[in-house]
C-alpha positions as CSV (number, residue, x, y, z in Angstrom):
1,M,-13.7,13.7,-19.1
2,S,-12.1,11.9,-21.8
3,P,-9.0,13.2,-23.8
4,T,-9.6,14.9,-27.0
5,I,-6.1,14.7,-28.6
6,T,-5.4,12.4,-31.9
7,T,-2.3,10.3,-33.3
8,S,-3.3,11.8,-36.4
9,S,-1.0,14.4,-38.2
10,E,-3.8,15.9,-39.9
11,A,-5.5,16.4,-36.9
12,N,-2.8,18.1,-34.9
13,G,-1.4,20.1,-37.4
14,N,2.1,19.8,-36.3
15,V,3.2,16.5,-38.5
16,S,2.7,16.5,-42.2
17,A,0.7,13.8,-43.8
18,A,4.2,12.9,-45.6
19,T,5.9,12.4,-42.5
20,A,2.9,10.0,-41.2
21,R,3.4,8.3,-44.0
22,A,6.8,8.0,-44.0
23,A,7.0,6.6,-40.6
24,A,4.2,4.0,-41.2
25,S,6.3,2.6,-44.3
26,A,9.5,2.8,-41.9
27,A,7.2,0.6,-39.4
28,A,6.3,-1.5,-42.3
29,S,9.3,-2.4,-43.6
30,A,10.8,-2.9,-40.3
31,E,8.1,-5.6,-39.7
32,A,9.1,-7.4,-42.6
33,A,12.6,-7.5,-42.1
34,G,12.5,-10.3,-39.3
35,P,15.2,-10.1,-36.7
36,Q,17.8,-7.5,-37.3
37,P,20.7,-5.6,-34.6
38,V,18.4,-3.7,-32.3
39,T,19.5,-1.3,-29.6
40,M,17.5,-0.9,-25.8
41,A,17.2,2.5,-26.6
42,K,15.7,1.5,-30.0
43,A,13.5,-0.8,-28.8
44,L,12.3,1.5,-25.9
45,N,11.6,4.1,-28.4
46,T,9.9,1.9,-30.7
47,A,7.5,0.9,-28.1
48,L,6.9,4.3,-27.0
49,A,5.8,5.1,-30.9
50,D,3.6,2.0,-31.2
51,A,1.8,2.5,-27.7
52,M,1.1,6.2,-28.9
53,H,-0.3,5.1,-32.4
54,A,-2.5,2.6,-31.0
55,D,-3.6,4.7,-28.6
56,S,-4.5,8.3,-28.5
57,S,-4.6,8.7,-24.5
58,V,-0.8,8.0,-24.6
59,L,1.4,11.1,-24.1
60,V,4.5,11.6,-23.4
61,F,6.6,14.6,-21.5
62,G,9.5,15.4,-19.1
63,E,12.7,17.2,-19.2
64,D,14.1,17.7,-22.6
65,V,11.9,14.9,-24.2
66,G,10.8,16.9,-26.8
67,M,13.1,18.4,-29.4
68,L,15.7,17.0,-28.4
69,G,14.6,13.6,-28.1
70,G,15.6,13.2,-24.2
71,V,19.2,12.9,-22.7
72,F,19.4,9.0,-24.0
73,R,17.2,9.8,-27.1
74,I,14.9,7.4,-26.0
75,T,12.0,9.7,-27.1
76,D,13.6,10.7,-30.2
77,G,11.7,11.5,-33.6
78,L,8.2,11.3,-31.3
79,T,7.4,15.3,-31.5
80,A,8.1,15.1,-35.0
81,T,5.6,12.1,-35.6
82,F,2.8,13.1,-33.0
83,G,3.2,16.7,-32.3
84,E,3.7,19.0,-29.5
85,Q,0.4,18.0,-27.6
86,R,1.4,14.5,-27.3
87,C,5.2,14.6,-26.5
88,F,6.4,18.0,-24.7
89,D,8.8,19.3,-22.7
90,T,8.5,20.6,-19.3
91,P,9.8,23.0,-16.8
92,L,12.7,21.8,-14.4
93,A,10.0,20.5,-11.9
94,E,9.9,16.7,-11.4
95,S,7.3,17.0,-8.4
96,G,5.1,18.8,-11.0
97,I,5.7,16.4,-13.9
98,V,4.3,13.8,-11.9
99,G,1.6,15.7,-10.1
100,M,0.7,16.6,-14.0
101,A,0.4,12.9,-14.6
102,V,-1.8,12.4,-11.9
103,G,-4.2,14.5,-13.0
104,M,-4.0,13.3,-16.7
105,A,-4.5,9.8,-15.5
106,I,-7.1,10.5,-13.5
107,N,-9.0,12.0,-16.4
108,G,-8.8,9.4,-18.5
109,M,-4.9,9.8,-20.2
110,R,-1.9,7.3,-20.2
111,P,0.7,9.8,-19.2
112,V,4.7,8.0,-19.8
113,I,6.8,10.4,-17.9
114,E,10.7,10.4,-18.1
115,M,12.7,11.9,-14.8
116,Q,16.1,12.1,-17.0
117,F,17.8,10.4,-14.3
118,D,17.6,8.4,-11.3
119,A,18.0,10.5,-8.3
120,F,16.3,13.5,-10.2
121,A,13.2,11.8,-9.2
122,Y,13.6,12.6,-5.5
123,P,11.9,16.1,-5.8
124,A,8.9,13.8,-7.2
125,F,9.0,11.2,-4.0
126,E,6.2,12.5,-2.2
127,Q,3.8,12.9,-5.0
128,I,4.9,9.1,-5.9
129,V,4.2,7.8,-2.4
130,S,1.4,9.9,-1.3
131,H,-0.8,9.9,-4.9
132,V,0.4,7.9,-7.5
133,A,0.8,4.7,-5.2
134,K,-2.2,5.6,-2.9
135,M,-5.1,6.5,-4.9
136,H,-6.5,3.5,-6.1
137,N,-6.7,2.1,-3.0
138,R,-7.8,5.5,-1.3
139,T,-11.0,5.3,-3.8
140,R,-11.9,1.8,-2.9
141,G,-11.0,1.2,-7.0
142,A,-13.1,3.9,-8.2
143,V,-10.0,5.5,-9.5
144,K,-7.0,4.2,-11.9
145,L,-4.1,5.8,-12.3
146,P,-2.5,4.2,-15.5
147,M,0.7,6.1,-15.5
148,V,4.4,4.8,-16.7
149,I,7.0,6.8,-14.5
150,R,10.3,6.0,-16.7
151,I,13.7,6.2,-14.8
152,P,17.0,6.0,-16.4
153,Y,19.2,4.1,-13.1
154,G,22.3,2.1,-12.3
155,G,26.0,3.0,-12.8
156,G,28.2,1.9,-15.6
157,I,28.3,5.2,-17.6
158,G,31.1,7.2,-16.0
159,G,28.5,9.5,-14.5
160,V,29.1,11.6,-11.1
161,E,26.7,11.3,-8.0
162,H,22.8,12.2,-8.5
163,H,23.0,10.2,-12.0
164,C,24.2,6.8,-11.3
165,D,21.6,5.7,-8.3
166,S,20.0,2.7,-7.8
167,S,16.7,4.1,-6.3
168,E,14.5,0.6,-6.9
169,S,14.3,-0.5,-3.5
170,Y,12.5,3.0,-2.5
171,Y,9.7,2.1,-4.9
172,A,9.5,-1.6,-4.5
173,H,9.1,-0.6,-0.7
174,T,6.1,1.3,-1.7
175,A,2.8,-0.4,-1.5
176,G,0.2,0.5,-4.6
177,L,3.1,0.4,-7.4
178,K,4.5,-1.5,-10.1
179,V,8.2,-2.3,-10.3
180,Y,9.7,-3.0,-13.8
181,T,13.1,-3.2,-15.1
182,P,14.2,-4.9,-18.5
183,A,17.6,-6.9,-18.7
184,T,17.4,-7.7,-22.7
185,V,16.2,-5.5,-25.9
186,A,13.1,-8.0,-26.8
187,D,12.1,-7.4,-22.7
188,G,12.7,-3.4,-23.1
189,Y,10.4,-3.5,-25.8
190,R,7.5,-6.3,-24.6
191,M,7.9,-4.6,-20.9
192,L,7.2,-1.1,-21.9
193,R,4.4,-2.2,-24.4
194,E,2.7,-4.0,-20.8
195,A,3.7,-1.2,-18.5
196,I,1.8,1.3,-21.0
197,D,-1.2,-1.0,-21.0
198,S,-1.1,-1.3,-17.1
199,D,-4.2,-0.1,-15.3
200,D,-1.9,0.1,-11.9
201,P,0.8,2.7,-12.0
202,V,4.4,1.3,-12.8
203,V,7.7,2.5,-12.5
204,F,9.9,1.7,-14.9
205,M,13.5,1.2,-14.2
206,E,15.9,1.4,-17.4
207,P,19.5,0.2,-17.0
208,K,21.5,3.1,-18.5
209,K,24.5,1.2,-19.0
210,M,22.5,-1.4,-21.8
211,Y,20.9,1.6,-23.7
212,W,23.5,1.1,-26.5
213,T,23.6,-2.6,-26.3
214,K,22.3,-5.0,-29.1
215,D,20.7,-7.8,-29.7
216,S,18.9,-9.4,-33.0
217,V,15.6,-8.9,-32.4
218,D,12.3,-8.9,-34.8
219,L,10.5,-5.6,-33.7
220,G,7.6,-6.6,-36.2
221,E,7.0,-9.6,-34.6
222,L,6.7,-8.3,-31.1
223,R,4.6,-5.9,-32.1
224,R,2.2,-8.1,-33.9
225,L,2.5,-10.4,-30.9
226,H,1.6,-7.7,-28.5
227,T,-1.3,-6.1,-30.6
228,E,-2.7,-10.0,-31.4
229,G,-2.8,-10.3,-27.7
230,T,-0.7,-13.6,-28.5
231,T,2.0,-13.1,-25.8
232,A,1.4,-16.7,-23.8
233,G,4.2,-17.6,-22.4
234,L,6.2,-14.0,-23.4
235,G,4.2,-11.7,-20.8
236,S,6.7,-10.5,-18.6
237,E,4.7,-9.1,-15.3
238,G,5.4,-11.3,-12.4
239,R,7.3,-13.6,-14.6
240,A,11.2,-14.2,-14.3
241,A,13.1,-15.7,-16.9
242,V,15.6,-18.4,-17.1
243,A,18.5,-16.6,-18.6
244,R,20.9,-19.4,-18.8
245,P,20.5,-22.8,-17.5
246,G,22.5,-24.6,-14.9
247,T,22.8,-27.3,-12.1
248,D,25.2,-26.1,-9.5
249,A,23.9,-22.7,-8.4
250,T,21.3,-20.1,-9.1
251,L,22.3,-16.4,-9.9
252,I,19.6,-14.2,-9.3
253,A,20.0,-10.3,-10.8
254,Y,17.9,-7.8,-12.7
255,G,18.4,-5.1,-14.9
256,P,22.2,-3.8,-15.3
257,S,23.5,-7.1,-13.3
258,V,22.0,-9.9,-15.6
259,P,24.5,-9.4,-18.2
260,T,27.1,-9.6,-15.5
261,A,25.6,-12.4,-13.7
262,L,25.6,-14.0,-17.4
263,A,29.3,-13.4,-17.6
264,A,30.2,-15.1,-14.6
265,A,27.8,-18.1,-15.8
266,E,30.1,-17.9,-18.8
267,A,33.7,-18.1,-16.6
268,A,32.2,-20.1,-14.2
269,A,31.5,-22.6,-17.1
270,L,35.3,-22.6,-18.1
271,E,35.8,-24.0,-14.5
272,G,33.8,-26.7,-14.6
273,R,30.6,-25.5,-12.7
274,S,27.4,-25.5,-14.0
275,L,25.7,-21.9,-12.7
276,E,21.7,-21.2,-13.6
277,V,21.1,-17.3,-14.0
278,I,17.6,-16.0,-13.0
279,D,16.6,-12.5,-14.9
280,V,13.9,-11.1,-12.2
281,R,12.4,-8.4,-14.6
282,T,9.5,-7.6,-12.4
283,I,10.5,-6.4,-9.1
284,V,7.4,-6.0,-8.4
285,P,4.8,-8.3,-8.6
286,F,7.9,-10.7,-7.9
287,D,8.2,-14.4,-9.0
288,D,8.6,-16.5,-6.0
289,D,7.9,-19.5,-8.6
290,T,10.2,-19.7,-11.1
291,V,13.2,-18.2,-8.2
292,C,12.3,-20.6,-6.2
293,E,12.3,-23.4,-8.4
294,S,15.7,-22.7,-9.6
295,V,17.3,-22.9,-6.0
296,R,15.5,-26.0,-5.2
297,K,17.1,-27.5,-8.1
298,T,20.4,-26.2,-7.4
299,G,20.8,-26.1,-3.4
300,R,22.6,-22.6,-3.6
301,A,22.2,-19.3,-4.6
302,V,23.9,-15.8,-5.2
303,V,21.6,-12.9,-5.2
304,I,23.3,-9.8,-7.6
305,A,22.2,-6.2,-7.7
306,E,24.1,-2.7,-8.1
307,A,22.3,-1.2,-5.0
308,H,23.2,-0.7,-1.7
309,G,22.6,-3.9,-0.1
310,F,21.5,-2.8,3.5
311,A,17.6,-3.1,3.5
312,S,17.5,-3.6,0.0
313,V,15.9,-5.7,-3.0
314,S,18.5,-7.8,-2.8
315,S,17.8,-8.2,0.6
316,E,14.3,-9.2,0.1
317,I,15.3,-11.8,-2.8
318,V,17.5,-13.6,0.0
319,A,14.6,-13.3,3.1
320,R,11.6,-15.0,0.1
321,V,14.2,-17.4,-1.1
322,Q,15.6,-18.7,2.4
323,E,11.7,-19.0,3.8
324,R,10.6,-21.2,0.7
325,C,13.9,-23.1,0.0
326,F,15.5,-23.5,3.4
327,H,15.5,-27.2,3.7
328,Y,16.8,-27.4,0.0
329,L,19.9,-25.3,1.2
330,A,23.3,-26.6,0.9
331,A,24.7,-23.3,2.0
332,P,23.8,-19.8,3.1
333,I,22.4,-17.5,-0.1
334,R,25.3,-14.8,-0.9
335,R,24.9,-11.4,-2.1
336,V,27.0,-9.4,-3.9
337,T,25.9,-5.7,-4.5
338,G,27.2,-2.4,-4.4
339,F,28.6,-0.8,-1.5
340,D,26.9,0.9,1.3
341,I,28.2,4.6,0.5
342,P,27.4,7.2,-1.7
343,Y,28.0,6.4,-5.3
344,P,31.8,6.9,-6.0
345,A,33.6,9.1,-8.7
346,P,33.8,7.5,-12.4
347,K,37.2,6.5,-11.8
348,L,36.3,4.3,-8.7
349,E,32.7,2.7,-9.8
350,K,34.7,-0.1,-11.6
351,Y,35.5,-1.0,-7.8
352,Y,31.7,-0.6,-6.4
353,L,30.0,-2.0,-8.8
354,P,29.1,-5.7,-8.9
355,G,31.9,-7.8,-11.3
356,V,32.4,-11.2,-12.5
357,D,35.5,-11.9,-9.9
358,R,33.2,-10.8,-7.2
359,I,30.5,-12.7,-8.0
360,L,32.9,-15.8,-8.3
361,D,34.2,-15.6,-5.1
362,A,30.8,-16.0,-3.3
363,V,30.2,-18.6,-5.8
364,D,33.1,-20.3,-4.1
365,D,32.2,-19.4,-1.0
366,L,28.6,-21.6,-1.1
367,Q,30.3,-24.4,1.3
368,W,31.4,-26.6,-1.5
369,E,32.7,-30.3,-0.9
370,N,36.0,-31.1,-1.9
């Protein structure tokens, strides 16, 4: 069964032709404007809109994503532009949201669903682990699930428990899922487009505290590169990025921890140490080559993540680096992570989250020679 939903405002009857023309005009103006200050939220919103324009099988749904535009306004304007058939609200039933997306993906659509907050996704965990991750293997490749599960995650917004979890390890441990987490505005756009295009299910982890960060980005150029398929060297899946070059030690981070690692590297430079920062970008698949090339060069490494340290993605990174770089290491690999406790109250999260001082302390402990 193929989807019958179309992108045109005339077909769905919910959007006027004038609105559609205005949206097209705005997109054209943005494309001609060149690099502009853009927030992560805007980049993600633009990626969703561009994907929906490009492919009529892409649709967006979840709690409050319709007229409200999502708690963080990532879906703002999509219902007005594409109509309620393409972007719509659901009941407060995460398991139902994921289950419906599975059915739609099996039948030729590309659903992009929002879990609203990290811990809100737990009621849907059985669907994700038992069905989303296993359907392709269970059917010997006959059935694909091209769906994206968007999960705002991490701390730094002063939220209470159930609103600030770092749940990436659960998904990374589940074979059959891809796990993406952008740390820059450009990657927010690029990686979400890649996730939507993927024929495999992607858990797309969005750092909440970075929604309002701004970079100078040419969204029109990113759109053109994606449309033309000329993203050689820019693709994100399975490719880590050198966010800052250095020679003395490697800081390995992903998502919300990348800006913290960069700040630590900047502070270390004032003390005469050159720290290289690696942005993992896609946790699954993982880029061993880029990470290990950096560690072999510097001989020292610190892994940084907001999530609990025990049995975590940071644990896996340490294991992979140690196995591949053992004879190059001048010191044991250190980790700076969230503490192994439930997420604390808002006034205490600054003590829980990895910070510049904790990272520099770990770097100082890398057995430097006097």
